[in-house]
C-alpha positions in Angstrom: 163.2 68.0 70.6 161.4 66.5 73.5 161.0 62.7 73.7 157.2 62.9 73.6 157.2 65.1 70.5 159.8 62.9 68.8 157.7 59.7 69.5 154.6 61.4 68.1 156.4 62.5 65.0 158.2 59.2 64.3 155.5 56.7 65.5 153.8 56.3 62.1 157.1 55.6 60.4 158.2 53.2 63.1 155.0 51.3 62.9 155.2 51.1 59.1 158.8 49.8 59.4 157.8 47.3 62.0 155.1 45.9 59.7 157.2 45.9 56.5 160.6 45.0 57.9 160.6 43.6 61.4 157.8 41.0 60.7 159.5 39.5 57.6 162.9 39.5 59.4 161.4 37.7 62.3 159.8 35.1 60.0 163.1 34.6 58.3 164.9 34.1 61.6 162.1 31.6 62.6 162.5 29.6 59.4 166.2 29.5 59.7 166.1 27.4 62.9 163.3 25.0 61.7 163.0 22.1 59.3 159.7 20.9 57.9 159.1 17.7 55.9 155.8 16.5 54.3 154.2 13.5 55.9 154.0 10.6 53.5 151.4 7.8 53.4 151.2 4.6 51.4 148.3 4.4 49.0 147.1 1.4 47.0 145.9 2.2 43.5 144.0 -0.2 41.3 145.2 0.3 37.7 143.2 -1.2 34.8 144.7 -1.6 31.4 144.2 -3.6 28.2 146.1 -6.5 29.6 144.1 -6.7 32.9 144.1 -5.0 36.3 147.1 -4.4 38.6 147.4 -3.2 42.1 150.2 -0.6 42.7 151.4 0.7 46.0 153.0 4.2 46.1 153.8 7.1 48.4 152.2 10.5 48.4 152.0 13.5 50.7 149.3 13.3 53.3 146.7 16.1 53.0 144.3 17.5 55.6 140.6 18.3 55.2 141.3 21.5 53.2 143.6 19.7 50.7 146.8 21.1 52.1 149.9 18.9 52.5 150.5 18.0 56.2 154.0 18.8 57.3 156.0 17.8 60.3 158.3 20.6 61.6 161.1 20.3 64.1 163.6 22.7 65.7 167.1 22.3 64.3 168.8 25.2 66.1 171.9 26.5 64.4 172.4 23.5 62.1 171.8 25.4 58.9 174.1 28.2 60.1 176.9 25.7 60.7 176.2 24.1 57.4 176.6 27.4 55.5 179.7 28.5 57.4 181.3 25.1 56.8 181.4 24.2 60.5 179.5 21.0 60.1 182.1 18.3 60.5 179.8 15.3 59.8 178.8 15.0 56.1 175.9 12.8 57.1 174.4 15.7 59.0 174.5 17.9 55.9 172.9 15.2 53.8 170.2 14.6 56.4 169.3 18.3 56.6 169.0 18.5 52.8 167.0 15.3 52.4 164.7 16.1 55.3 163.9 19.5 53.8 163.1 17.8 50.5 166.0 19.6 48.7 168.9 18.4 46.7 172.1 17.4 48.5 174.7 20.2 48.1 178.1 19.5 46.6 180.9 18.5 49.0 182.7 21.8 48.7 179.5 23.9 49.1 180.7 25.2 52.5 183.4 27.2 50.7 180.8 29.1 48.7 179.9 31.3 51.7 183.5 32.4 52.2 183.9 33.2 48.5 180.6 35.1 48.4 181.6 37.0 51.5 185.0 37.9 50.1 183.6 39.3 46.9 180.8 41.1 48.6 183.3 42.9 50.9 185.5 43.6 47.9 182.6 45.1 46.0 181.4 47.1 48.9 184.8 48.5 50.0 186.0 49.2 46.5 182.9 51.0 45.2 182.3 53.2 48.3 185.3 55.6 47.9 184.8 56.0 44.1 181.1 56.7 44.6 181.8 59.4 47.3 184.6 61.0 45.3 182.7 60.8 41.9 179.5 62.2 43.4 181.3 65.1 45.1 183.2 65.9 41.9 180.0 66.0 39.8 178.3 68.2 42.4 181.2 70.6 42.4 181.2 70.7 38.6 177.5 71.4 38.6 178.0 74.6 40.6 180.2 75.8 37.7 177.6 75.1 35.0 175.4 77.9 33.7 171.8 77.8 34.8 170.6 77.1 31.2 172.6 73.9 31.0 171.9 72.6 34.5 168.7 70.8 33.6 170.4 68.9 30.8 173.4 68.1 33.0 171.3 66.8 35.9 169.2 64.6 33.6 172.3 63.1 32.0 173.9 62.5 35.3 170.9 60.8 36.9 170.2 58.6 34.0 172.2 55.6 35.3 170.5 55.8 38.6 167.0 56.0 37.1 167.5 52.9 35.0 166.5 49.7 36.7 169.4 47.5 37.9 168.6 44.6 35.6 168.4 46.9 32.5 171.7 48.7 33.5 173.5 45.4 34.0 172.2 44.2 30.6 173.6 47.3 29.0 177.0 46.7 30.5 176.8 43.0 29.4 175.9 43.9 25.8 178.8 46.5 25.6 181.4 44.0 26.9 180.3 40.7 25.4 182.7 39.1 22.9 180.9 40.7 19.9 180.1 43.9 21.7 181.3 47.5 21.1 184.1 47.6 23.6 185.9 44.4 22.5 185.6 45.5 18.9 187.2 48.9 19.7 190.0 47.2 21.7 190.7 44.8 18.8 191.7 47.8 16.7 194.4 48.5 19.3 195.5 44.8 19.3 194.0 44.3 22.7 191.9 41.2 23.2 190.0 40.6 26.4 187.3 38.1 27.0 185.4 40.0 29.6 182.8 37.4 30.4 185.2 34.4 30.4 187.7 35.4 33.1 187.3 35.9 36.8 189.2 39.2 37.1 187.4 40.9 34.2 183.9 39.7 35.3 184.5 41.0 38.8 185.8 44.3 37.4 182.7 44.7 35.3 180.5 44.2 38.3 182.5 46.8 40.3 182.4 49.3 37.4 178.6 48.8 37.1 178.2 49.5 40.8 180.2 52.8 40.5 178.3 53.8 37.4 174.9 53.0 38.8 175.2 54.6 42.3 177.4 57.6 41.7 174.4 59.7 40.5 172.7 59.2 43.9 175.7 60.6 45.8 175.9 63.4 43.2 172.3 64.6 43.8 172.7 64.4 47.6 176.0 66.4 47.6 174.6 68.9 45.1 171.7 69.6 47.4 174.1 69.9 50.3 176.2 72.5 48.4 173.2 74.8 48.2 173.3 75.1 51.9 177.0 76.0 52.3 177.2 79.4 54.1 178.3 81.9 51.4 179.5 84.3 54.0 182.0 81.7 55.2 183.3 81.2 51.7 183.5 84.9 51.1 185.4 85.4 54.3 187.8 82.6 53.3 188.4 84.3 49.9 189.1 87.6 51.6 191.6 85.9 53.9 193.4 84.6 50.8 192.3 81.0 50.9 192.7 79.0 47.7 190.0 77.0 46.1 191.3 73.8 47.6 191.5 75.4 51.1 187.9 76.6 50.8 186.8 73.1 49.8 188.8 71.5 52.6 188.0 73.8 55.5 184.6 75.2 54.6 182.7 73.0 52.1 183.7 69.5 53.2 183.0 70.0 57.0 179.5 71.3 56.0 179.0 68.1 53.8 180.4 65.7 56.5 176.9 64.5 57.7 175.9 63.9 54.1 179.1 61.8 53.5 178.0 59.6 56.5 174.5 59.4 55.1 175.6 58.3 51.6 178.0 55.9 53.0 175.4 54.3 55.2 172.9 53.9 52.3 175.5 52.5 50.0 176.9 50.0 52.5 173.5 48.6 53.0 172.8 48.5 49.3 176.2 47.2 48.2 176.3 44.4 50.7 173.1 43.0 49.0 174.5 43.2 45.5 172.6 40.8 43.3 171.4 42.0 39.9 174.8 42.5 38.2 176.0 39.1 39.5 172.9 37.4 38.1 173.0 39.2 34.7 176.7 39.3 34.1 178.0 36.0 35.5 175.1 34.0 36.9 177.4 32.9 39.7 180.3 31.9 37.4 183.7 33.1 38.5 182.2 35.1 41.3 179.2 35.2 43.6 177.7 37.4 46.3 175.9 36.7 49.5 172.6 37.7 48.0 173.1 35.5 45.0 174.2 32.6 47.3 170.8 32.9 49.1 169.0 32.9 45.7 170.9 29.9 44.5 170.3 27.9 47.7 166.6 28.7 47.4 166.4 28.0 43.6 168.8 25.1 43.0 168.8 23.3 46.3 165.1 24.1 46.9 165.8 24.6 50.6 164.0 27.7 52.0 165.2 27.0 55.5 168.9 27.1 54.6 168.2 30.1 52.4 166.7 31.8 55.4 169.8 31.2 57.4 171.9 32.7 54.6 169.7 35.7 54.6 170.1 36.2 58.4 173.9 36.0 58.0 173.7 38.7 55.4 171.7 40.9 57.7 174.2 40.3 60.5 177.0 41.4 58.1 175.2 44.6 57.2 174.9 45.4 60.9 178.6 44.8 61.5 179.5 47.1 58.7 177.2 49.9 59.9 178.2 49.7 63.6 181.2 52.1 63.3 179.3 54.7 61.4 176.3 54.5 63.6 178.5 54.8 66.8 180.2 57.9 65.3 176.8 59.5 64.4 175.5 58.8 67.9 178.5 60.4 69.5 178.2 63.4 67.3 174.6 63.8 68.1 175.2 63.5 71.8 178.1 66.0 71.6 176.0 68.5 69.8 173.6 68.6 72.7 
């Protein structure tokens, strides 16, 4: 495809992505290097009560002619990034940043939260990816063996976890594994007692199991669509040459599905690195947290949108680092094909 034709074909999508993605990302980056504080002014209020009048002096935010609070903004550079990564050596700087933004002062060990969130996010991402690829491929291969009459029911049942919204799916997992839920009651009959929501390893395991259960249908439907395009003459030739089922899968089917494997991996890496809903529903940050939940907690609990913006930018950088090897491989394959 010529460059001019490619640009004409992709220009609408690129402009839409620029408006919906690039602009918010640019604003997030801009907020992460700034700090705004409301300007205060002293006001004298005359209060009248049953025991006489009194003059009270207090502070309030200064407002402009339109009634909006006047803020004073300054450039702080990478201060919030150093604070999140635990590179701020002076505790007074951390306290000053929090107080100047009008937020609560974080705990003294808050810099360790980013390392813990990053560790679990990488664990979740790298653990769920192979299971999702293998499970989706297995379901797709099984679908090819199902009769046409049962395929509709099979596809509907397989896609159900993916159709359910993440919060509802996480709630279903929580209700199944809570102390009075179905799974603990069944395990008690086997003299096995596990408090799934009260221990770190079990809470993390539930989040990982949820991720596999929720995303595997996506890889299944992609691989099943790809199987419909596998050259039947190549499979027939392999059969005539005496190739076993495993050899046909390895040397004919899997090479044909290789681009789809890269596609599913790219999509899942971007999605898994932003894991949020199961952490919020299952643990609410107890025992484990993720980078996306860390951004949420900084914004909600510390009430600091500038520090939360820095955490969001670091999350985007991590996604880019994860995707670089796959993107380089895809680029080389595309150049080699021409």
